[in-house]
C-alpha positions in Angstrom: -112.7 61.2 -52.7 -110.7 59.7 -50.0 -112.9 57.3 -47.9 -112.5 56.7 -44.1 -110.4 53.6 -43.1 -112.5 50.6 -42.7 -110.9 49.3 -39.5 -108.7 50.4 -36.9 -105.3 48.7 -35.6 -106.2 46.0 -32.9 -109.5 44.9 -34.1 -110.4 41.4 -35.1 -110.6 40.8 -39.0 -114.3 40.1 -38.4 -114.9 43.5 -37.3 -113.4 45.1 -40.5 -116.2 47.2 -42.1 -116.9 45.6 -45.7 -116.2 45.7 -48.6 -112.5 46.0 -47.7 -109.0 45.3 -49.0 -107.3 42.9 -46.9 -103.6 42.4 -47.1 -102.3 38.9 -45.2 -99.0 40.3 -43.9 -97.3 36.8 -43.4 -97.9 35.9 -47.0 -97.4 39.3 -48.5 -93.8 39.6 -46.8 -93.2 35.9 -47.7 -93.7 37.1 -51.4 -91.4 39.9 -51.2 -88.6 37.5 -49.6 -89.1 34.8 -52.0 -88.7 37.3 -54.9 -85.5 38.8 -53.5 -84.2 35.2 -53.0 -85.0 33.9 -56.3 -83.4 37.0 -58.4 -80.2 37.1 -56.0 -78.2 34.3 -57.9 -79.3 35.6 -61.2 -77.9 39.1 -60.7 -80.8 40.4 -62.2 -82.2 43.3 -60.5 -85.9 43.8 -59.5 -87.6 47.0 -60.4 -91.0 46.3 -59.0 -94.2 47.5 -61.0 -96.2 49.8 -58.6 -99.1 49.4 -61.2 -100.3 46.8 -59.0 -100.0 48.2 -55.5 -99.9 51.8 -56.4 -98.3 52.5 -52.7 -95.1 54.2 -51.8 -95.2 52.0 -48.4 -95.1 49.0 -50.4 -92.4 50.3 -52.9 -90.1 51.0 -50.0 -90.7 47.5 -48.4 -89.6 46.4 -51.8 -86.6 48.3 -52.1 -85.5 47.4 -48.6 -85.0 43.9 -49.9 -83.2 44.8 -52.6 -85.2 46.4 -55.5 -83.5 49.1 -57.5 -86.7 51.1 -58.2 -90.1 51.0 -59.4 -92.0 50.9 -62.4 -95.4 52.9 -63.1 -97.7 53.3 -66.2 -98.8 56.8 -65.6 -97.3 60.2 -64.7 -99.8 60.3 -61.5 -98.4 57.2 -60.2 -94.7 58.5 -60.5 -95.8 61.6 -58.9 -97.4 59.5 -55.7 -94.2 57.7 -55.6 -91.8 60.1 -55.9 -93.8 62.7 -53.3 -93.8 59.6 -51.0 -89.9 59.4 -51.0 -89.4 56.5 -53.9 -86.0 57.8 -55.6 -85.8 55.9 -58.7 -88.9 55.5 -61.0 -89.4 54.2 -64.7 -92.5 55.0 -66.5 -92.7 51.8 -68.4 -95.0 53.5 -70.9 -95.2 56.2 -73.3 -96.3 59.6 -72.1 -97.8 62.0 -74.6 -98.9 65.6 -74.2 -97.2 68.7 -73.0 -99.0 68.9 -69.8 -98.2 65.4 -68.6 -94.6 65.7 -69.9 -94.2 69.2 -68.1 -95.3 67.0 -64.8 -92.7 64.2 -65.4 -89.9 66.6 -66.2 -90.6 68.3 -63.0 -90.4 65.2 -60.9 -86.8 65.1 -61.9 -86.0 67.5 -59.0 -86.5 65.0 -56.5 -86.3 61.7 -58.1 -84.7 59.7 -60.8 -87.2 59.6 -63.5 -87.1 57.8 -66.5 -89.8 57.1 -69.5 -90.2 55.1 -72.7 -90.7 56.2 -76.3 -91.2 53.8 -79.5 -91.7 57.1 -82.0 -89.6 60.0 -83.0 -92.3 62.7 -82.3 -92.5 61.3 -78.7 -88.7 61.7 -78.4 -89.0 65.3 -79.6 -91.8 66.1 -77.2 -89.9 64.6 -74.2 -86.8 66.6 -75.0 -88.8 69.8 -75.3 -90.3 69.2 -71.8 -86.8 68.5 -70.5 -85.4 71.5 -71.9 -88.2 73.8 -70.3 -87.5 72.3 -67.0 -83.7 72.5 -67.2 -83.3 68.9 -66.9 -81.9 65.8 -68.7 -84.4 62.9 -68.9 -83.3 59.2 -69.3 -85.5 57.6 -72.3 -85.8 54.0 -73.0 -86.7 52.6 -76.5 -89.7 50.1 -76.0 -89.3 47.2 -78.5 -92.2 44.9 -79.7 -91.0 41.6 -78.7 -94.3 39.7 -79.4 -97.1 41.3 -77.6 -97.9 43.5 -80.7 -99.3 46.3 -78.4 -96.5 49.3 -77.9 -93.1 49.2 -79.3 -90.9 49.9 -82.6 -89.5 46.8 -84.1 -86.5 45.1 -82.7 -83.1 45.7 -84.7 -82.4 48.7 -87.0 -85.9 50.6 -86.1 -84.7 50.5 -82.7 -81.4 51.8 -83.0 -82.3 54.4 -84.9 -84.7 55.8 -82.3 -82.0 55.0 -79.6 -79.3 57.2 -81.8 -81.9 60.0 -81.9 -82.3 60.1 -78.2 -78.6 59.8 -77.5 -78.1 62.9 -79.9 -80.3 65.2 -77.9 -78.5 67.2 -75.3 -81.8 67.1 -73.2 -82.1 63.4 -73.1 -80.0 60.2 -72.1 -80.4 56.8 -73.5 -81.4 54.7 -70.9 -81.9 51.3 -72.5 -84.3 49.2 -73.8 -88.0 48.0 -72.5 -88.9 44.5 -73.6 -92.0 43.4 -72.1 -94.2 40.5 -73.2 -97.3 41.4 -71.2 -99.7 38.4 -72.7 -97.0 35.9 -72.1 -97.6 36.1 -68.2 -101.1 34.1 -68.6 -100.1 31.5 -71.1 -101.3 28.5 -69.3 -98.6 26.1 -70.2 -94.9 26.4 -69.4 -94.1 25.4 -73.0 -96.3 28.1 -74.0 -94.3 30.9 -71.9 -91.0 29.7 -72.5 -91.4 29.7 -76.4 -92.8 33.4 -76.0 -90.1 34.4 -74.0 -87.4 32.6 -76.1 -88.6 34.8 -78.9 -88.3 38.1 -76.6 -84.9 37.4 -75.3 -83.6 36.7 -78.7 -85.0 39.9 -80.6 -83.8 41.8 -77.5 -80.3 40.1 -77.4 -79.9 41.0 -81.1 -81.0 44.7 -80.5 -78.6 45.2 -77.6 -75.7 43.9 -79.7 -76.6 46.2 -82.6 -76.6 49.2 -80.3 -73.3 48.3 -78.8 -72.2 48.2 -82.4 -73.1 51.8 -82.8 -71.5 53.0 -79.7 -74.7 52.5 -77.3 -74.3 50.5 -74.2 -78.0 49.8 -72.4 -78.0 50.8 -68.6 -81.3 49.0 -68.5 -82.7 46.0 -70.2 -86.2 45.9 -68.6 -89.4 43.5 -68.9 -90.4 40.4 -67.2 -93.4 39.9 -65.1 -95.0 37.4 -62.4 -95.7 34.4 -64.8 -92.2 34.6 -66.4 -89.7 36.4 -64.5 -87.5 33.2 -64.0 -87.2 32.9 -67.8 -86.1 36.6 -68.4 -83.6 36.3 -65.5 -82.0 33.2 -66.8 -81.6 34.5 -70.3 -78.8 36.6 -69.7 -80.1 39.5 -71.6 -82.3 41.3 -68.8 -80.9 43.5 -66.2 -84.2 44.2 -64.4 -87.3 42.2 -63.9 -90.7 44.3 -63.7 -92.7 41.9 -61.9 -95.4 43.4 -59.8 -98.5 40.9 -59.1 -95.9 38.5 -57.2 -96.5 40.6 -54.1 -100.3 39.7 -54.0 -101.2 37.0 -56.6 -104.7 36.5 -57.8 -107.0 33.9 -59.1 -105.9 34.0 -62.9 -102.4 33.5 -62.1 -103.5 30.6 -60.0 -105.2 29.1 -63.4 -101.6 28.6 -65.0 -100.9 24.9 -65.1 -97.8 25.8 -62.9 -98.6 28.7 -60.9 -95.9 31.2 -59.8 -94.4 30.1 -56.6 -95.9 33.0 -54.4 -98.7 32.8 -51.8 -102.1 34.6 -52.3 -102.1 37.4 -49.9 -104.3 40.2 -51.2 -108.4 39.5 -50.5 -111.7 41.3 -50.6 -113.1 41.1 -47.4 -117.1 40.6 -48.0 -120.0 40.2 -46.0 -123.1 37.9 -46.4 -126.0 40.6 -46.5 -128.8 38.3 -47.8 -130.0 34.6 -47.7 -133.5 34.9 -48.7 -133.0 32.6 -51.6 -132.4 29.0 -50.8 -129.1 27.4 -52.1 -127.9 31.5 -52.5 -125.9 33.9 -50.3 -125.7 37.4 -51.6 -122.3 39.5 -50.6 -121.9 43.3 -50.3 -119.0 42.8 -53.1 -120.0 43.1 -56.7 -118.5 45.0 -59.9 -117.6 47.9 -57.6 -115.7 45.9 -55.1 -113.7 43.4 -57.2 -112.5 43.5 -60.9 -113.8 40.6 -62.9 -112.1 41.3 -66.3 -109.9 38.2 -65.8 -112.7 36.0 -64.2 -114.8 35.9 -61.3 -113.3 35.9 -57.9 -112.9 32.7 -55.6 -114.1 32.4 -52.3 -111.1 31.6 -50.1 -111.0 28.5 -47.9 -114.7 27.6 -48.8 -114.6 25.1 -51.7 -118.5 24.5 -51.2 -119.2 28.1 -52.3 -119.0 29.5 -55.9 -119.2 33.2 -56.8 -121.2 33.0 -59.7 -122.3 36.5 -61.0 -121.6 40.0 -59.9 -123.8 43.1 -60.4 -123.1 46.7 -59.4 -123.5 45.8 -55.4 -124.0 42.4 -55.0 -122.1 39.3 -55.5 -124.1 36.0 -56.1 -122.7 32.8 -54.3 -124.1 29.5 -55.1 -123.9 26.7 -52.1 -122.7 23.9 -53.9 -121.4 21.7 -51.0 -121.5 21.8 -47.2 -123.1 24.5 -45.0 -124.3 27.7 -46.2 -122.7 30.9 -44.8 -124.4 32.7 -42.1 -126.1 36.1 -42.6 -123.5 38.7 -41.4 -120.6 36.1 -42.0 -117.5 37.6 -43.4 -115.7 35.8 -46.2 -112.3 36.6 -48.1 -112.7 36.6 -51.9 -109.7 36.0 -53.9 -109.8 38.6 -56.8 -109.7 37.5 -60.4 -107.4 40.1 -61.3 -105.3 42.1 -58.3 -104.2 45.2 -60.2 -107.8 46.8 -61.0 -108.9 45.5 -57.8 -106.8 47.5 -55.8 -107.6 50.5 -57.8 -110.9 50.3 -56.3 -109.7 51.0 -52.7 -108.1 53.8 -50.7 -106.8 51.7 -47.9 -104.8 48.2 -47.3 -105.9 46.6 -44.2 -103.0 44.6 -43.1 -103.8 41.6 -41.1 -101.8 39.2 -39.2 -103.1 36.3 -37.2 -106.5 37.4 -37.6 -105.9 40.8 -36.2 -105.7 44.3 -37.8 -102.1 45.2 -37.5 -101.6 48.4 -40.0 -103.5 50.6 -42.4 -101.5 51.9 -45.5 -102.9 54.3 -48.0 -103.2 53.5 -51.8 -102.0 56.9 -52.8 -102.2 56.5 -56.4 -105.4 55.2 -56.7 -107.5 56.3 -59.7 -104.0 57.7 -61.2 -105.0 57.5 -64.9 -103.1 60.8 -66.1 
């Protein structure tokens, strides 16, 4: 159920009802500009990943700074973006099932929509949906470049699947999807460099084998916030699929050399209890902030540690300095930005301590 906005433009941040998802607009805009500037000399394009932000508003701001389109993981996310005016969308994932594929093919009437495959049976299903919709869908072959999650083996197996796609009158071969997700959070630069060097090499070989068979790769996509500079420098990738760079989170901050972006996303919370000495309790627990990648940090208050979460409570330990006051508002840095965003209906955009805008998170809960 869509919740009412927790704020109104013009009010001060401390007046915002909590828990609320607060976006520091200065830091957010600086991140968008920084990514555009970093990629410009490389010639690699940005296809920003909307699984992070789930917002057509943010997608259009990214595209205004040069992004060629958006990635999503689910058909429902693609629908929210396409209906919101985003013209170029890649489902950087496999889509299985006649109902979902019919919805995806229908979107081709209002946007350029592509999808990934790693199995001949998927290709057949996508072709049937495209034929029924009277359209021709681009399909990328996803290869396993080291993550051991999805993706066909690089090389001949990938080439054979690409040829099957290209042979269908209802499909177009769209290129390669080569994303090494687990490399994003490998802590040392050396670990990330080794993982992406392997990914780039198997991708390069596959691209060359495709060309030998007469198949060009309009898109060679991959990369993320933790490794985008490596993929962009490889000379192999044409598109970078970073998403978290716009917001950042505590887990990326744990990398030995964090990505060069500012923390812009926060969960605003209120101290709701001070009954126990040395403890403060916030109104932000599991339902307000994702803890799959670790507990949140208390922004700007190094003497406070978020020690544990329950459904509706976040327990802070006062380790140094003054304890927060009852009713005080505190910003939390989520451990993982993507699933934290998915808990909210609204971004509260704040600049210089004052609410400037409210943006709907249109693809919240888009799991299908």
